[in-house]
LODRENRO-543458 format. One line per field, with one value per residue (C-alpha): residue in three letters; x, y, z. Coordinates in steps of 0.02 Angstrom, whole numbers. Example, Ala and Ser with C-alpha at 12.3 -4.5 7.8 and 13.67 -1.06 7.14 Angstrom:
// residues 2
r <- (Ala  Ser)
px <- (615  684)
py <- (-225  -53)
pz <- (390  357)
// end
This chain:
// residues 228
r <- (Met  Thr  Gly  Arg  Pro  Ala  Gly  His  Gln  Ala  Leu  Leu  Asp  Ala  Ala  Ser  Ala  Glu  Phe  Ala  Gly  Arg  Gly  Tyr  Tyr  Ala  Thr  Ser  Ile  Arg  Asp  Ile  Ala  Ala  Arg  Ala  Gly  Val  Ser  Leu  Ser  Ala  Leu  Tyr  His  Tyr  Tyr  Pro  Gly  Lys  Gln  Ala  Leu  Leu  Ala  Ala  Leu  Leu  His  Glu  Gly  Met  Asp  Ala  Tyr  Phe  Ala  Met  Cys  Asp  Asp  Ala  Leu  Ala  Glu  Ala  Gly  Arg  Asp  Pro  Ala  Gly  Arg  Leu  Ala  Ala  Val  Val  Gly  Ala  Thr  Val  Arg  Tyr  Arg  Ala  Glu  Arg  Ser  Val  Ala  Ser  Leu  Ile  Val  Ile  Asn  Glu  Ala  Arg  Ala  Leu  Pro  Glu  Asp  Leu  Ala  Ala  Ala  Tyr  Arg  Glu  Arg  Glu  Arg  Gln  Ala  Thr  Asp  Leu  Phe  Arg  Ser  Ala  Ile  Asp  Ser  Gly  Ile  Ala  Ser  Gly  Ile  Phe  Thr  Thr  Pro  Tyr  Pro  Asp  Asp  Ala  Arg  Arg  Thr  Ile  Ile  Ala  Ala  Cys  Asn  Ala  Val  Ala  Gln  Trp  Tyr  Arg  Pro  Asp  Gly  Pro  Val  Pro  Leu  Glu  Thr  Leu  Ala  Glu  Arg  Tyr  Val  Thr  Leu  Ala  Tyr  Thr  Leu  Leu  Gly  Tyr  Arg  Arg  Arg  Thr  Pro  Val  Ala  Arg  Trp  Asn  Ala  Pro  Ala  Thr  Ala  Thr  Ala  Thr  Ala  Asp  Ser  His  Asp  Gln  Gln  Ala  Pro  Ala  Ile  Asp  Arg  Ala  Gly  Thr  Arg  Glu)
px <- (-3735  -3609  -3423  -3363  -3178  -3127  -3074  -3181  -3288  -3170  -3165  -3354  -3377  -3253  -3335  -3506  -3447  -3359  -3502  -3627  -3520  -3444  -3550  -3489  -3413  -3322  -3245  -3078  -3012  -2874  -3005  -3079  -2911  -2858  -3019  -3003  -2820  -2755  -2640  -2704  -2627  -2723  -2884  -2856  -2823  -3005  -3093  -3039  -3107  -3237  -3379  -3351  -3354  -3519  -3593  -3536  -3615  -3781  -3784  -3737  -3887  -3999  -3935  -3983  -4152  -4200  -4145  -4258  -4404  -4375  -4381  -4543  -4623  -4578  -4695  -4832  -4911  -4998  -5130  -5097  -5138  -5017  -4881  -4902  -4894  -4733  -4651  -4711  -4653  -4484  -4458  -4500  -4384  -4243  -4256  -4258  -4118  -4006  -4040  -3860  -3862  -4034  -3980  -3829  -3952  -4059  -3915  -3778  -3845  -3857  -3666  -3654  -3597  -3725  -3652  -3659  -3823  -3912  -3874  -3931  -4092  -4135  -4123  -4231  -4359  -4355  -4383  -4531  -4601  -4616  -4748  -4822  -4846  -4941  -5048  -5089  -5138  -5250  -5332  -5359  -5438  -5548  -5483  -5398  -5529  -5438  -5464  -5286  -5169  -5016  -5037  -5065  -4907  -4801  -4870  -4838  -4660  -4620  -4689  -4588  -4429  -4447  -4432  -4242  -4247  -4338  -4354  -4253  -4244  -4263  -4419  -4596  -4648  -4572  -4518  -4640  -4783  -4727  -4720  -4896  -4957  -4882  -4967  -5132  -5098  -5058  -5218  -5317  -5243  -5287  -5465  -5440  -5515  -5427  -5524  -5384  -5218  -5061  -4979  -4802  -4824  -4924  -4834  -4853  -4992  -4869  -4769  -4913  -4914  -5063  -5066  -5055  -4895  -4807  -4753  -4592  -4613  -4569  -4514  -4569  -4444  -4460  -4313  -4230  -4191  -4359  -4422  -4597)
py <- (5099  5199  5182  5167  5206  5379  5383  5237  5328  5309  5122  5110  5210  5097  4939  5003  5038  4870  4768  4858  4837  4664  4583  4536  4368  4432  4577  4551  4648  4709  4781  4883  4945  4994  5091  5179  5221  5141  4997  4829  4861  5025  4937  4802  4937  4989  4827  4646  4591  4599  4536  4675  4803  4733  4737  4918  4967  4887  4971  5138  5119  5078  5230  5341  5255  5274  5456  5490  5400  5491  5660  5615  5543  5697  5796  5666  5679  5532  5492  5316  5364  5510  5403  5269  5402  5467  5295  5250  5418  5406  5229  5273  5423  5322  5182  5307  5417  5277  5143  5077  5046  4967  4850  4794  4743  4648  4559  4541  4540  4351  4345  4400  4266  4220  4326  4483  4433  4417  4598  4657  4556  4643  4811  4745  4695  4870  4943  4829  4880  5059  4997  4871  4999  5122  4986  4901  5069  5104  4934  4958  5129  5067  5183  5039  4911  4774  4598  4557  4682  4569  4536  4721  4764  4641  4706  4888  4853  4752  4888  5024  4922  4881  5065  5044  4923  5028  5212  5336  5521  5569  5462  5528  5532  5656  5575  5673  5621  5440  5449  5518  5379  5247  5324  5314  5134  5091  5171  5075  4909  4950  5003  5184  5335  5495  5657  5773  5745  5716  5887  5819  5725  5853  5885  6049  6040  6072  5919  5798  5658  5550  5369  5301  5399  5291  5153  5099  4924  4873  4692  4608  4580  4506  4577  4747  4811  4775  4605  4539)
pz <- (567  668  700  521  502  444  262  213  84  -64  -33  -18  -178  -268  -201  -254  -430  -446  -374  -485  -641  -619  -485  -312  -354  -508  -412  -327  -179  -294  -413  -271  -209  -385  -418  -250  -285  -126  -86  -26  143  157  110  240  368  350  303  328  159  23  133  259  118  54  229  252  86  133  303  228  113  260  355  208  188  371  371  222  305  470  382  294  450  551  438  431  602  685  553  486  307  314  391  259  123  200  200  25  -44  42  -20  -200  -193  -115  -244  -386  -322  -257  -386  -388  -200  -214  -354  -254  -117  -242  -327  -198  -19  -25  -29  153  276  407  547  440  357  524  571  400  407  569  483  341  470  544  371  343  512  450  329  449  588  479  400  565  641  492  506  692  668  525  389  296  253  158  228  172  255  250  64  34  131  32  -132  -85  -30  -185  -299  -212  -214  -399  -443  -434  -579  -707  -660  -763  -718  -902  -923  -948  -765  -641  -477  -369  -483  -472  -282  -277  -391  -279  -128  -222  -270  -89  -30  -161  -105  75  36  87  0  49  57  3  -87  14  6  17  -145  -244  -408  -505  -632  -772  -722  -704  -830  -873  -817  -992  -1027  -899  -1016  -933  -865  -688  -666  -506  -367  -194  -98  -97  74  153  199  177)
// end
């Protein structure tokens, strides 16, 4: 999303912290202004209200997510399996590294009024299409063999999104190892057996953890920035 006002970042950071800590409905516009260290008049100079701040936060998160995916896809080439690996890996990394922003999406995006929600839903659709495009290409070329590509896509997206709810950087599984696991899980759901590892997600041997060491639990979710 382009055209954000200059000097908005302190307000967005304050809104993110307040929404994450109190919840959207329990946060007042005065709380956000106070945390940002600005007057109400200064806040209203940049944003007309709390809903506009929430929308700006969600779009800022989408901007960062698409940038991460674009970087990964630029290295992936045209092979559908490689492109899916790039999107899965980028999504896992984004959810782990920006868990606060992801949880605001999960918990608070429903508070957007319809005019703002419609624009955000379109960006969610575009995010989902990153997965859909790679999967559809793999199905068309015959390398993905599942008879249920839509179900597989929804499962892959939900699993990647759920990382925001449980992953901890100090846990037993390094992030690059986790991303590689999720690529493997996605390939398994799609009925694809890769011949060589995906180099982007290879973790050093010293950092590799065994599957049974991964004992953090991931609760299921159905919405976190990508739509089914």
